[in-house]
C-alpha positions as a LaTeX table, in Angstrom:
\begin{tabular}{lrrr}
\hline
Residue & $x$ (\AA) & $y$ (\AA) & $z$ (\AA) \\
\hline
Met1 & 93.01 & $-109.36$ & 46.24 \\
Ile2 & 90.73 & $-106.42$ & 47.19 \\
Glu3 & 91.23 & $-106.97$ & 50.89 \\
Asp4 & 95.02 & $-106.88$ & 50.53 \\
Arg5 & 94.84 & $-103.67$ & 48.47 \\
Glu6 & 92.71 & $-101.92$ & 51.05 \\
Asn7 & 95.12 & $-102.89$ & 53.82 \\
Glu8 & 98.04 & $-101.49$ & 51.88 \\
Val9 & 96.29 & $-98.18$ & 51.35 \\
Asn10 & 95.38 & $-97.87$ & 54.99 \\
Asn11 & 98.87 & $-98.60$ & 56.07 \\
Ala12 & 100.25 & $-96.09$ & 53.64 \\
Val13 & 97.98 & $-93.36$ & 55.02 \\
Thr14 & 98.75 & $-94.07$ & 58.64 \\
Gly15 & 102.41 & $-94.68$ & 58.01 \\
Glu16 & 102.23 & $-97.91$ & 59.74 \\
Glu17 & 104.12 & $-100.81$ & 58.59 \\
Val18 & 102.15 & $-103.26$ & 56.64 \\
Lys19 & 101.49 & $-106.28$ & 58.55 \\
Glu20 & 100.01 & $-109.35$ & 57.36 \\
Glu21 & 96.58 & $-110.07$ & 58.80 \\
Ala22 & 94.25 & $-112.91$ & 58.48 \\
Pro23 & 91.92 & $-112.63$ & 55.48 \\
Leu24 & 88.27 & $-111.41$ & 56.12 \\
Ser25 & 85.44 & $-113.81$ & 55.91 \\
Lys26 & 82.79 & $-113.37$ & 53.25 \\
Arg27 & 80.30 & $-112.25$ & 55.82 \\
Glu28 & 82.61 & $-109.56$ & 57.19 \\
Leu29 & 83.41 & $-108.47$ & 53.70 \\
Arg30 & 79.69 & $-107.95$ & 52.86 \\
Glu31 & 79.18 & $-105.93$ & 56.04 \\
Leu32 & 82.16 & $-103.78$ & 55.21 \\
Arg33 & 80.89 & $-103.04$ & 51.71 \\
Lys34 & 77.42 & $-102.31$ & 53.01 \\
Glu35 & 78.83 & $-99.80$ & 55.45 \\
Glu36 & 80.84 & $-98.13$ & 52.72 \\
Arg37 & 77.78 & $-97.76$ & 50.48 \\
Lys38 & 75.81 & $-96.21$ & 53.38 \\
Lys39 & 78.52 & $-93.65$ & 54.00 \\
Ala40 & 78.73 & $-92.82$ & 50.32 \\
Lys41 & 74.91 & $-92.25$ & 50.13 \\
Glu42 & 74.92 & $-89.98$ & 53.20 \\
Ala43 & 77.69 & $-87.93$ & 51.69 \\
Lys44 & 75.75 & $-87.58$ & 48.39 \\
Asp45 & 72.49 & $-86.53$ & 50.20 \\
Lys46 & 74.42 & $-83.92$ & 52.12 \\
Arg47 & 75.86 & $-82.48$ & 48.91 \\
Asp48 & 72.34 & $-82.39$ & 47.29 \\
Val49 & 70.81 & $-80.55$ & 50.25 \\
Glu50 & 73.56 & $-77.99$ & 50.24 \\
His51 & 73.06 & $-77.50$ & 46.48 \\
Val52 & 69.27 & $-76.86$ & 46.78 \\
Phe53 & 69.07 & $-74.97$ & 50.10 \\
Lys54 & 71.66 & $-72.38$ & 49.36 \\
Pro55 & 69.95 & $-70.63$ & 46.31 \\
Gly56 & 66.42 & $-71.02$ & 47.93 \\
Phe57 & 67.62 & $-69.33$ & 51.05 \\
Ile58 & 69.07 & $-66.52$ & 49.03 \\
Val59 & 65.73 & $-65.96$ & 47.19 \\
Met60 & 63.67 & $-65.96$ & 50.41 \\
Tyr61 & 66.07 & $-63.54$ & 52.00 \\
Cys62 & 65.80 & $-61.16$ & 49.06 \\
Leu63 & 61.98 & $-61.24$ & 49.15 \\
Phe64 & 61.95 & $-60.50$ & 52.87 \\
Val65 & 64.24 & $-57.51$ & 52.39 \\
Ala66 & 62.09 & $-56.21$ & 49.50 \\
Leu67 & 58.91 & $-56.51$ & 51.55 \\
Leu68 & 60.51 & $-54.69$ & 54.46 \\
Val69 & 61.62 & $-51.84$ & 52.21 \\
Phe70 & 58.16 & $-51.57$ & 50.58 \\
Thr71 & 56.46 & $-51.43$ & 53.99 \\
Met72 & 58.70 & $-48.64$ & 55.11 \\
Ile73 & 58.10 & $-46.61$ & 51.95 \\
Gln74 & 54.34 & $-47.15$ & 52.20 \\
Ser75 & 54.26 & $-46.01$ & 55.83 \\
Ala76 & 56.19 & $-42.89$ & 54.98 \\
Phe77 & 53.85 & $-42.12$ & 52.04 \\
Ile78 & 50.72 & $-42.51$ & 54.19 \\
Leu79 & 52.23 & $-40.21$ & 56.81 \\
Lys80 & 52.82 & $-37.57$ & 54.16 \\
Leu81 & 49.25 & $-37.97$ & 52.88 \\
Ile82 & 47.88 & $-37.31$ & 56.36 \\
Gln83 & 50.16 & $-34.30$ & 56.86 \\
Gly84 & 49.32 & $-32.92$ & 53.38 \\
Glu85 & 52.97 & $-32.83$ & 52.38 \\
Thr86 & 52.34 & $-34.29$ & 48.95 \\
Asn87 & 50.22 & $-33.45$ & 45.89 \\
Leu88 & 48.06 & $-36.47$ & 46.70 \\
Gly89 & 47.11 & $-35.24$ & 50.21 \\
Ile90 & 43.65 & $-35.30$ & 51.79 \\
Gln91 & 42.52 & $-32.25$ & 49.82 \\
Ser92 & 43.55 & $-33.88$ & 46.59 \\
Phe93 & 41.79 & $-37.05$ & 47.64 \\
Ile94 & 38.55 & $-35.12$ & 48.26 \\
Glu95 & 38.91 & $-33.40$ & 44.91 \\
Tyr96 & 39.41 & $-36.78$ & 43.31 \\
Arg97 & 36.17 & $-38.11$ & 44.87 \\
Glu98 & 34.29 & $-35.04$ & 43.67 \\
Tyr99 & 35.71 & $-35.56$ & 40.20 \\
Met100 & 34.57 & $-39.19$ & 40.16 \\
Ala101 & 31.08 & $-38.21$ & 41.38 \\
Ser102 & 30.71 & $-35.61$ & 38.63 \\
Lys103 & 31.93 & $-38.11$ & 36.09 \\
Glu104 & 29.31 & $-40.66$ & 37.19 \\
Ala105 & 26.62 & $-37.96$ & 36.97 \\
Glu106 & 27.69 & $-37.13$ & 33.43 \\
Glu107 & 27.59 & $-40.80$ & 32.50 \\
Leu108 & 24.08 & $-41.14$ & 33.98 \\
Glu109 & 22.92 & $-38.04$ & 32.10 \\
Gly110 & 24.34 & $-39.43$ & 28.92 \\
Ala111 & 22.67 & $-42.78$ & 29.56 \\
Ser112 & 19.32 & $-41.05$ & 30.08 \\
Gln113 & 19.45 & $-40.06$ & 26.43 \\
Gly114 & 19.01 & $-43.72$ & 25.62 \\
Leu115 & 20.70 & $-47.11$ & 25.79 \\
Ile116 & 21.41 & $-49.47$ & 22.95 \\
Glu117 & 19.95 & $-52.91$ & 23.55 \\
Asn118 & 19.83 & $-55.56$ & 20.83 \\
Gly119 & 20.59 & $-52.86$ & 18.28 \\
Glu120 & 17.63 & $-50.66$ & 19.34 \\
Gln121 & 17.55 & $-47.50$ & 21.44 \\
Val122 & 15.92 & $-48.01$ & 24.84 \\
Gln123 & 14.85 & $-44.95$ & 26.85 \\
Ile124 & 15.46 & $-44.73$ & 30.60 \\
Val125 & 12.05 & $-44.50$ & 32.28 \\
Thr126 & 13.01 & $-43.49$ & 35.81 \\
Asp127 & 12.59 & $-39.86$ & 36.88 \\
Pro128 & 13.79 & $-38.82$ & 40.37 \\
His129 & 11.80 & $-35.58$ & 40.12 \\
Phe130 & 8.47 & $-37.18$ & 39.14 \\
Ser131 & 5.29 & $-35.70$ & 40.67 \\
Leu132 & 1.87 & $-37.23$ & 40.06 \\
Glu133 & 0.26 & $-33.85$ & 40.68 \\
Gln134 & 2.37 & $-32.22$ & 37.99 \\
Ala135 & 2.21 & $-35.16$ & 35.61 \\
Ala136 & $-1.58$ & $-35.49$ & 35.78 \\
Ser137 & $-2.32$ & $-31.77$ & 35.57 \\
Val138 & $-3.39$ & $-30.39$ & 32.21 \\
Tyr139 & $-2.35$ & $-27.07$ & 30.71 \\
Asp140 & $-4.50$ & $-24.29$ & 29.35 \\
Pro141 & $-2.82$ & $-20.99$ & 28.42 \\
Asn142 & $-5.93$ & $-19.14$ & 29.56 \\
Lys143 & $-6.21$ & $-20.78$ & 32.99 \\
Pro144 & $-3.78$ & $-21.25$ & 35.89 \\
Thr145 & $-3.04$ & $-24.89$ & 36.71 \\
Leu146 & $-3.51$ & $-25.40$ & 40.44 \\
Ser147 & $-1.84$ & $-27.71$ & 42.94 \\
Ile148 & $-3.99$ & $-30.05$ & 45.03 \\
Val149 & $-3.55$ & $-27.73$ & 48.01 \\
Glu150 & $-4.71$ & $-24.75$ & 45.93 \\
Ile151 & $-7.66$ & $-26.75$ & 44.59 \\
Ala152 & $-8.71$ & $-27.61$ & 48.14 \\
Glu153 & $-8.42$ & $-23.98$ & 49.22 \\
Glu154 & $-10.47$ & $-22.89$ & 46.20 \\
Val155 & $-13.30$ & $-25.42$ & 46.36 \\
Ser156 & $-13.59$ & $-26.53$ & 49.99 \\
Pro157 & $-15.41$ & $-23.36$ & 51.18 \\
Ala158 & $-18.25$ & $-24.17$ & 48.74 \\
Thr159 & $-18.35$ & $-27.92$ & 49.47 \\
Val160 & $-21.04$ & $-28.79$ & 52.03 \\
Ser161 & $-22.02$ & $-31.70$ & 54.23 \\
Ile162 & $-25.65$ & $-32.85$ & 54.07 \\
Tyr163 & $-27.51$ & $-34.61$ & 56.90 \\
Leu164 & $-30.95$ & $-36.21$ & 56.79 \\
Thr165 & $-32.74$ & $-36.33$ & 60.13 \\
Thr166 & $-35.87$ & $-37.78$ & 61.66 \\
Leu167 & $-37.72$ & $-36.68$ & 64.78 \\
Asn168 & $-37.61$ & $-39.01$ & 67.75 \\
Glu169 & $-40.23$ & $-39.24$ & 70.47 \\
Ala170 & $-38.73$ & $-36.22$ & 72.17 \\
Arg171 & $-39.13$ & $-34.24$ & 68.92 \\
Glu172 & $-35.35$ & $-34.08$ & 68.56 \\
His173 & $-33.58$ & $-34.45$ & 65.22 \\
Thr174 & $-31.62$ & $-37.69$ & 64.81 \\
Thr175 & $-29.28$ & $-38.12$ & 61.83 \\
Val176 & $-30.29$ & $-41.05$ & 59.63 \\
Gly177 & $-28.25$ & $-40.34$ & 56.51 \\
Ala178 & $-25.41$ & $-38.18$ & 55.22 \\
Gly179 & $-23.86$ & $-37.03$ & 51.99 \\
Ser180 & $-22.08$ & $-34.16$ & 50.29 \\
Gly181 & $-22.90$ & $-31.34$ & 47.91 \\
Phe182 & $-21.59$ & $-28.06$ & 46.51 \\
Ile183 & $-22.97$ & $-24.53$ & 46.30 \\
Ile184 & $-23.47$ & $-23.16$ & 42.77 \\
Thr185 & $-25.02$ & $-19.77$ & 43.58 \\
Asn186 & $-24.12$ & $-17.33$ & 46.33 \\
Asp187 & $-27.75$ & $-17.22$ & 47.45 \\
Gly188 & $-27.65$ & $-20.89$ & 48.43 \\
Tyr189 & $-28.59$ & $-23.35$ & 45.65 \\
Ile190 & $-26.81$ & $-26.67$ & 46.26 \\
Val191 & $-26.29$ & $-29.60$ & 43.88 \\
Thr192 & $-26.18$ & $-33.14$ & 45.29 \\
Asn193 & $-27.34$ & $-36.67$ & 44.46 \\
Ala194 & $-31.02$ & $-37.57$ & 44.40 \\
His195 & $-30.35$ & $-40.76$ & 46.34 \\
Val196 & $-28.82$ & $-38.69$ & 49.15 \\
Val197 & $-31.96$ & $-36.65$ & 49.84 \\
Thr198 & $-34.88$ & $-38.84$ & 48.75 \\
Ala199 & $-34.67$ & $-41.30$ & 51.62 \\
Glu200 & $-37.37$ & $-41.03$ & 54.29 \\
His201 & $-36.64$ & $-38.05$ & 56.51 \\
Asp202 & $-38.17$ & $-35.22$ & 58.50 \\
Gly203 & $-35.52$ & $-32.63$ & 57.82 \\
Ile204 & $-32.41$ & $-31.83$ & 55.78 \\
Phe205 & $-29.57$ & $-29.87$ & 57.33 \\
Val206 & $-26.46$ & $-28.54$ & 55.62 \\
Gly207 & $-23.05$ & $-27.83$ & 57.15 \\
Val208 & $-21.26$ & $-24.98$ & 55.39 \\
Pro209 & $-17.53$ & $-24.36$ & 56.04 \\
Gly210 & $-17.03$ & $-21.19$ & 58.05 \\
Phe211 & $-20.43$ & $-21.33$ & 59.77 \\
Glu212 & $-20.83$ & $-22.87$ & 63.21 \\
Glu213 & $-24.53$ & $-23.75$ & 62.89 \\
Asn214 & $-26.00$ & $-26.02$ & 60.23 \\
Phe215 & $-28.53$ & $-24.56$ & 57.81 \\
Glu216 & $-31.95$ & $-26.13$ & 57.35 \\
Ala217 & $-32.43$ & $-26.86$ & 53.66 \\
Thr218 & $-35.41$ & $-27.12$ & 51.34 \\
Leu219 & $-35.56$ & $-29.79$ & 48.64 \\
Val220 & $-36.19$ & $-27.92$ & 45.38 \\
Gly221 & $-36.41$ & $-31.05$ & 43.29 \\
Ala222 & $-34.82$ & $-34.43$ & 42.59 \\
Asp223 & $-34.41$ & $-36.39$ & 39.38 \\
Glu224 & $-34.05$ & $-40.14$ & 39.81 \\
Arg225 & $-33.05$ & $-40.68$ & 36.21 \\
Thr226 & $-29.85$ & $-38.61$ & 36.47 \\
Asp227 & $-29.49$ & $-39.00$ & 40.25 \\
Ile228 & $-29.37$ & $-35.22$ & 40.65 \\
Ala229 & $-31.12$ & $-33.09$ & 43.27 \\
Val230 & $-31.06$ & $-29.41$ & 44.17 \\
Leu231 & $-31.35$ & $-28.00$ & 47.70 \\
Lys232 & $-31.81$ & $-24.39$ & 48.81 \\
Ile233 & $-30.47$ & $-22.77$ & 51.96 \\
Glu234 & $-31.06$ & $-19.14$ & 52.89 \\
Pro235 & $-28.09$ & $-16.80$ & 53.33 \\
Phe236 & $-27.00$ & $-15.99$ & 56.84 \\
Val237 & $-28.13$ & $-12.53$ & 57.94 \\
Asp238 & $-25.72$ & $-10.51$ & 60.09 \\
Asp239 & $-27.03$ & $-7.16$ & 61.39 \\
Gly240 & $-29.58$ & $-7.01$ & 58.61 \\
Val241 & $-27.01$ & $-7.82$ & 55.90 \\
Ala242 & $-27.08$ & $-11.15$ & 54.07 \\
Val243 & $-23.76$ & $-12.99$ & 54.10 \\
Leu244 & $-23.44$ & $-14.60$ & 50.69 \\
Phe245 & $-22.01$ & $-18.09$ & 50.24 \\
Glu246 & $-18.85$ & $-19.15$ & 48.43 \\
Thr247 & $-19.54$ & $-20.92$ & 45.12 \\
Val248 & $-17.78$ & $-23.38$ & 42.83 \\
Val249 & $-16.86$ & $-22.87$ & 39.18 \\
Leu250 & $-18.29$ & $-25.41$ & 36.73 \\
Gly251 & $-15.89$ & $-26.79$ & 34.12 \\
Asp252 & $-16.24$ & $-28.63$ & 30.81 \\
Ser253 & $-16.41$ & $-32.39$ & 31.38 \\
Asp254 & $-16.17$ & $-33.05$ & 27.63 \\
Leu255 & $-12.52$ & $-31.97$ & 27.73 \\
Leu256 & $-11.48$ & $-34.55$ & 30.32 \\
Gln257 & $-8.67$ & $-36.92$ & 29.39 \\
Asn258 & $-7.77$ & $-40.30$ & 30.80 \\
Gly259 & $-4.92$ & $-39.86$ & 33.25 \\
Glu260 & $-5.81$ & $-36.26$ & 34.08 \\
Leu261 & $-5.68$ & $-35.12$ & 37.72 \\
Ala262 & $-8.94$ & $-35.62$ & 39.63 \\
Val263 & $-9.65$ & $-34.31$ & 43.14 \\
Ala264 & $-12.68$ & $-35.28$ & 45.24 \\
Ile265 & $-13.89$ & $-33.35$ & 48.28 \\
Gly266 & $-16.67$ & $-34.55$ & 50.53 \\
Asn267 & $-17.97$ & $-35.94$ & 53.81 \\
Pro268 & $-16.98$ & $-39.65$ & 53.81 \\
Leu269 & $-18.88$ & $-41.82$ & 56.28 \\
Gly270 & $-20.88$ & $-38.74$ & 57.28 \\
Thr271 & $-18.13$ & $-37.95$ & 59.77 \\
Phe272 & $-15.05$ & $-36.49$ & 58.10 \\
Glu273 & $-16.23$ & $-33.18$ & 56.64 \\
Gly274 & $-14.03$ & $-31.56$ & 54.02 \\
Thr275 & $-11.98$ & $-34.66$ & 53.26 \\
Val276 & $-9.76$ & $-34.22$ & 50.18 \\
Thr277 & $-8.63$ & $-37.18$ & 48.07 \\
Ala278 & $-6.78$ & $-37.16$ & 44.77 \\
Gly279 & $-6.27$ & $-39.51$ & 41.84 \\
Val280 & $-6.73$ & $-39.45$ & 38.10 \\
Ile281 & $-9.49$ & $-39.75$ & 35.54 \\
Ser282 & $-9.58$ & $-43.50$ & 34.85 \\
Gly283 & $-12.26$ & $-43.41$ & 32.14 \\
Thr284 & $-14.68$ & $-40.91$ & 30.62 \\
Asn285 & $-17.47$ & $-42.95$ & 29.04 \\
Arg286 & $-18.52$ & $-45.72$ & 31.40 \\
Ser287 & $-22.08$ & $-46.86$ & 30.68 \\
Ile288 & $-23.92$ & $-48.10$ & 33.79 \\
Asn289 & $-27.57$ & $-49.04$ & 34.32 \\
Ser290 & $-28.74$ & $-47.22$ & 37.43 \\
Asn291 & $-32.31$ & $-47.85$ & 38.62 \\
Gly292 & $-33.44$ & $-48.62$ & 35.09 \\
Tyr293 & $-31.66$ & $-45.66$ & 33.54 \\
Met294 & $-28.52$ & $-45.83$ & 31.41 \\
Met295 & $-25.94$ & $-43.38$ & 32.71 \\
Thr296 & $-22.64$ & $-42.39$ & 31.12 \\
Leu297 & $-20.24$ & $-41.72$ & 33.97 \\
Ile298 & $-16.69$ & $-40.61$ & 34.68 \\
Gln299 & $-14.51$ & $-43.22$ & 36.36 \\
Thr300 & $-11.83$ & $-42.14$ & 38.85 \\
Asp301 & $-9.47$ & $-43.79$ & 41.32 \\
Ala302 & $-9.71$ & $-40.85$ & 43.74 \\
Ser303 & $-10.92$ & $-42.41$ & 46.99 \\
Val304 & $-14.73$ & $-42.41$ & 47.19 \\
Asn305 & $-16.66$ & $-43.67$ & 50.21 \\
Thr306 & $-20.15$ & $-43.61$ & 51.64 \\
Gly307 & $-20.90$ & $-39.96$ & 52.35 \\
Asn308 & $-18.92$ & $-38.68$ & 49.36 \\
Ser309 & $-22.04$ & $-38.96$ & 47.20 \\
Gly310 & $-23.09$ & $-35.58$ & 45.83 \\
Gly311 & $-19.67$ & $-34.02$ & 46.31 \\
Pro312 & $-17.62$ & $-32.39$ & 43.54 \\
Leu313 & $-15.05$ & $-34.03$ & 41.27 \\
Ile314 & $-12.55$ & $-31.33$ & 40.35 \\
Asn315 & $-10.01$ & $-30.88$ & 37.53 \\
Ser316 & $-6.56$ & $-29.26$ & 37.47 \\
Phe317 & $-8.04$ & $-25.77$ & 37.19 \\
Gly318 & $-10.20$ & $-26.05$ & 40.30 \\
Glu319 & $-13.36$ & $-26.50$ & 38.24 \\
Val320 & $-16.14$ & $-28.95$ & 39.08 \\
Val321 & $-16.41$ & $-31.43$ & 36.22 \\
Gly322 & $-18.52$ & $-34.11$ & 37.88 \\
Val323 & $-20.79$ & $-35.06$ & 40.76 \\
Ile324 & $-19.60$ & $-38.08$ & 42.76 \\
Asn325 & $-22.42$ & $-40.62$ & 42.87 \\
Ser326 & $-21.18$ & $-44.17$ & 43.39 \\
Lys327 & $-18.40$ & $-46.67$ & 43.80 \\
Ile328 & $-18.07$ & $-50.40$ & 43.28 \\
Ala329 & $-18.14$ & $-51.87$ & 46.77 \\
Thr330 & $-16.23$ & $-55.01$ & 45.77 \\
Ala331 & $-13.29$ & $-53.12$ & 44.26 \\
Glu332 & $-10.83$ & $-50.50$ & 45.44 \\
Gly333 & $-10.10$ & $-47.37$ & 43.43 \\
Val334 & $-13.19$ & $-47.61$ & 41.23 \\
Gly335 & $-15.44$ & $-44.61$ & 41.80 \\
Phe336 & $-17.85$ & $-42.82$ & 39.48 \\
Ala337 & $-19.09$ & $-39.29$ & 38.91 \\
Ile338 & $-21.84$ & $-37.79$ & 36.77 \\
Pro339 & $-20.32$ & $-35.53$ & 34.05 \\
Ile340 & $-21.32$ & $-31.93$ & 34.73 \\
Asn341 & $-22.11$ & $-31.26$ & 31.05 \\
Ser342 & $-24.77$ & $-33.98$ & 31.02 \\
Ile343 & $-26.69$ & $-32.44$ & 33.92 \\
Arg344 & $-26.41$ & $-28.68$ & 33.36 \\
Ser345 & $-29.87$ & $-28.56$ & 31.81 \\
Val346 & $-31.21$ & $-30.87$ & 34.55 \\
Ile347 & $-29.98$ & $-28.51$ & 37.28 \\
Glu348 & $-31.42$ & $-25.50$ & 35.48 \\
Ser349 & $-34.78$ & $-27.21$ & 34.93 \\
Ile350 & $-35.06$ & $-28.29$ & 38.57 \\
Ile351 & $-34.31$ & $-24.75$ & 39.78 \\
Gln352 & $-36.78$ & $-23.29$ & 37.26 \\
His353 & $-39.61$ & $-25.83$ & 37.54 \\
Gly354 & $-38.84$ & $-28.17$ & 40.42 \\
Tyr355 & $-38.52$ & $-31.05$ & 37.94 \\
Val356 & $-36.86$ & $-31.88$ & 34.60 \\
Ala357 & $-39.15$ & $-30.63$ & 31.85 \\
Asp358 & $-39.46$ & $-31.71$ & 28.21 \\
Arg359 & $-37.84$ & $-35.10$ & 28.66 \\
Pro360 & $-39.29$ & $-38.28$ & 27.08 \\
Tyr361 & $-41.30$ & $-40.42$ & 29.46 \\
Leu362 & $-42.96$ & $-43.81$ & 28.84 \\
Gly363 & $-44.39$ & $-44.64$ & 32.25 \\
Val364 & $-43.37$ & $-48.28$ & 31.80 \\
Thr365 & $-41.23$ & $-50.44$ & 34.07 \\
Val366 & $-39.92$ & $-53.69$ & 32.58 \\
Arg367 & $-38.18$ & $-56.81$ & 33.79 \\
Glu368 & $-35.81$ & $-58.96$ & 31.77 \\
Val369 & $-36.56$ & $-62.69$ & 32.12 \\
Gly370 & $-34.06$ & $-65.42$ & 31.27 \\
Gly371 & $-34.92$ & $-68.84$ & 29.89 \\
Asp372 & $-34.06$ & $-70.43$ & 33.26 \\
Tyr373 & $-35.91$ & $-67.83$ & 35.37 \\
Phe374 & $-38.47$ & $-70.46$ & 36.32 \\
Leu375 & $-39.68$ & $-73.76$ & 34.93 \\
Gly376 & $-41.33$ & $-73.14$ & 31.58 \\
Ser377 & $-40.43$ & $-69.40$ & 31.53 \\
Thr378 & $-40.19$ & $-67.54$ & 28.23 \\
Glu379 & $-37.04$ & $-65.53$ & 27.64 \\
Gly380 & $-37.61$ & $-61.84$ & 26.89 \\
Val381 & $-38.46$ & $-58.37$ & 28.24 \\
Phe382 & $-41.83$ & $-58.09$ & 29.98 \\
Ile383 & $-43.83$ & $-55.15$ & 31.37 \\
Tyr384 & $-43.60$ & $-55.32$ & 35.15 \\
Glu385 & $-45.31$ & $-52.09$ & 36.20 \\
Leu386 & $-47.29$ & $-49.22$ & 34.60 \\
Glu387 & $-47.57$ & $-45.70$ & 35.97 \\
Pro388 & $-51.27$ & $-44.89$ & 36.59 \\
Asp389 & $-52.59$ & $-42.83$ & 33.66 \\
Gly390 & $-49.08$ & $-42.72$ & 32.22 \\
Pro391 & $-48.23$ & $-42.92$ & 28.48 \\
Gly392 & $-47.99$ & $-46.73$ & 28.60 \\
Glu393 & $-51.29$ & $-47.28$ & 30.35 \\
Arg394 & $-53.06$ & $-44.74$ & 28.10 \\
Ala395 & $-51.70$ & $-46.57$ & 25.04 \\
Gly396 & $-53.27$ & $-49.85$ & 26.20 \\
Leu397 & $-50.16$ & $-51.73$ & 27.35 \\
Arg398 & $-50.70$ & $-54.25$ & 30.13 \\
Ile399 & $-48.58$ & $-55.81$ & 32.84 \\
Gly400 & $-47.21$ & $-59.11$ & 31.51 \\
Asp401 & $-46.95$ & $-57.99$ & 27.87 \\
Gln402 & $-43.71$ & $-59.10$ & 26.24 \\
Ile403 & $-42.07$ & $-56.27$ & 24.27 \\
Val404 & $-40.51$ & $-57.62$ & 21.08 \\
Glu405 & $-39.79$ & $-54.41$ & 19.14 \\
Ile406 & $-40.18$ & $-50.63$ & 19.45 \\
Asp407 & $-40.28$ & $-48.75$ & 16.14 \\
Gly408 & $-38.50$ & $-51.65$ & 14.44 \\
Val409 & $-35.73$ & $-51.87$ & 17.06 \\
Ser410 & $-35.40$ & $-55.38$ & 18.49 \\
Ile411 & $-35.81$ & $-55.45$ & 22.28 \\
Glu412 & $-33.66$ & $-58.22$ & 23.74 \\
His413 & $-32.59$ & $-56.49$ & 26.95 \\
Ser414 & $-34.15$ & $-53.85$ & 29.20 \\
Asp415 & $-31.37$ & $-51.42$ & 28.26 \\
Asp416 & $-32.62$ & $-51.49$ & 24.65 \\
Ile417 & $-35.84$ & $-49.72$ & 25.73 \\
Ile418 & $-33.81$ & $-47.01$ & 27.49 \\
Val419 & $-31.86$ & $-46.33$ & 24.29 \\
Val420 & $-35.05$ & $-45.99$ & 22.22 \\
Arg421 & $-36.71$ & $-43.77$ & 24.80 \\
Asp422 & $-33.73$ & $-41.44$ & 25.15 \\
Ala423 & $-33.55$ & $-41.04$ & 21.37 \\
Ser424 & $-37.17$ & $-39.84$ & 21.18 \\
Ser425 & $-38.81$ & $-36.50$ & 22.04 \\
Val426 & $-41.95$ & $-35.52$ & 23.93 \\
Gly427 & $-44.97$ & $-36.03$ & 21.63 \\
Asp428 & $-43.33$ & $-38.64$ & 19.36 \\
Glu429 & $-45.31$ & $-41.76$ & 18.41 \\
Leu430 & $-43.64$ & $-45.12$ & 19.09 \\
Ile431 & $-44.99$ & $-48.45$ & 17.83 \\
Phe432 & $-44.66$ & $-51.24$ & 20.42 \\
Ser433 & $-44.68$ & $-54.75$ & 18.94 \\
Ile434 & $-45.75$ & $-57.05$ & 21.77 \\
Ile435 & $-46.88$ & $-60.60$ & 22.49 \\
Arg436 & $-49.92$ & $-60.93$ & 24.77 \\
Asp437 & $-51.27$ & $-64.37$ & 25.64 \\
Gly438 & $-49.40$ & $-65.81$ & 22.67 \\
Val439 & $-50.83$ & $-63.25$ & 20.22 \\
Glu440 & $-48.60$ & $-60.72$ & 18.47 \\
Met441 & $-49.91$ & $-57.17$ & 18.14 \\
Asp442 & $-48.78$ & $-53.57$ & 17.65 \\
Ile443 & $-49.69$ & $-50.73$ & 20.00 \\
Ser444 & $-49.11$ & $-47.01$ & 19.42 \\
Leu445 & $-47.70$ & $-45.01$ & 22.32 \\
Ile446 & $-47.32$ & $-41.22$ & 22.48 \\
Val447 & $-44.19$ & $-40.23$ & 24.38 \\
Gly448 & $-45.05$ & $-38.13$ & 27.42 \\
Asp449 & $-43.26$ & $-35.45$ & 29.44 \\
Ser450 & $-41.18$ & $-36.58$ & 32.42 \\
Arg451 & $-43.05$ & $-34.15$ & 34.66 \\
Glu452 & $-45.85$ & $-36.73$ & 34.69 \\
Gly453 & $-43.63$ & $-38.91$ & 36.81 \\
Tyr454 & $-43.36$ & $-36.35$ & 39.61 \\
\hline
\end{tabular}
């Protein structure tokens, strides 16, 4: 029996004499076996833990020692770097940074030659040294290209401020209008806009840089069609010697290019004399209807404000290429100037005669009527006003006549008449095809001289 065998073994180990004992009950036997299995399991778990823990502990210990050694070596190396006791000291580190910076610069320079994107070369468009003044300036081997500062120094002494005044009850001059202009002769002829000086006034006074007192000016003549006027001031006399004025140099407006540098000098708001603004030529052939006259103007984004009218528009060489005359009030950076080439003869004629001579003149003012102008209105171009004893009235035209054609050219808009007129010469015969009271008829008109309009 199992119980007997276990007793024999125990007795043999202890050396005790085997004694017979009462057999164990089944219940005691189960408890004994259960206890034996528990002890056997505890012994096995202990052996497993010892088997796993021992190599893991060894690995962790080795890692700790390695980390400690690495930290010590690193600390020693950093100390040597600080003390400069190694080839990789602070000086070497600085040299390394300089090397990396130069390498990046070389890479950037190489990239500026072009990048490859989707198989195509793409140019880098940034430029850290870009200057609008330099980029917009044009080059002429026979002329020095000026900076904006040099342009201002060159032209400002000949750029004037113009003031219109009226007399109050105390017979004192009160300023009622202001503008700008520029001196073209050293004896005092000044170019400005007609609209600056033709308003109602009792006197015109001109402020010239370098002179404390304003000069009283005389209106030589004004031309509404080109919006050009000429004033005259007398040179200042010092001890019996006339002090001549500084003058501008006129350039060639036909050579202007879009994007070229443009500088404006004037008296904005009638307050800020000698103000200099800069931009570019935005367009060179802008057609605008001004007071019934088609004008081809220069467009610029140089700042233009009330009071700038009549001032010079200047190119890269310090030459006046235009006369500032307007801006679009509802937009920023949209100003206009009259090309100097288109008014050279006008300026000369005004100085010579006081008006523009030998220019075609019809003496007819028209109004364009739309189909919805009023109930039952007829669409077309109708005569609105006739100059007394002018070419139109002498020809037999009447207010209310509808102009259908002039010399075979269909008249659908008022601008069409301007084109025909400007293409004719003084003394030419033009055939007006009109409708009067529902009847079509032709009337011959002899083109007159613009001096009749003065």
